[in-house]
C-alpha angles and dihedrals in degrees: 000000000000110000130186117199129191115191128146095210107084094200092052091044092054094048089052090049095048093048094049093043090052086063090051096257120145109236130196118192133212131174099213144010096268093052090046090053092049091053093044095056095037120243090245095045110039092159095072153312129319132177094273094052102042113113128195091210137013117202115199132189106224099222116043137143124261093015125011125226095257093056091046090050090050092053093043091050090051087057095041117011090188095057114130109231129185121192119210104205144156086202101066100156090048093045095051093045093049093045089056094044101040103026095033088226145075119260125194111260130196117195114232128266101043133153120263088238089059090052092051092045094050094047091048095045107095092178089070092059091045089050091052090054088056092047089051090059088055090052097061091095086066092070094143088060096229106105117187124238095270091050091051089051088054090050093050091047091050091051094049090052092048093047092045089236090282099119105040 
């Protein structure tokens, strides 16, 4: 798989890279959301994707300098609405709530800190992404983007089920 990672902690970024490359994945690194977006679109082709800049998964730290993960995700999804995105965040509730409100969709979220094995398992688990697509269909009734507490609980429960309780 081709994976793009945006993480402002260099040590964490390197650990993610090493774990994924050990499983034969191709990893591209960026230190903030702006750099991630530049690498996603390709410096020579800012108008869109091409074969050399398509990624199977984009992993974003939620809080980063220059451009945070949520803003980077929003811009990436404008380019490719089908892009699989995984947020790595210590702020899971806020991340899920903001992804529903601002992105109008659910994004996979891994609660920091997590093991490198959990990262690899999540990236390699295609059922998670398919489950999210199903969950998105169920969210269409939330068209105003402001779910109530009960609806947010349903979203969290759906995510936990999809992610097999391994990431939060």
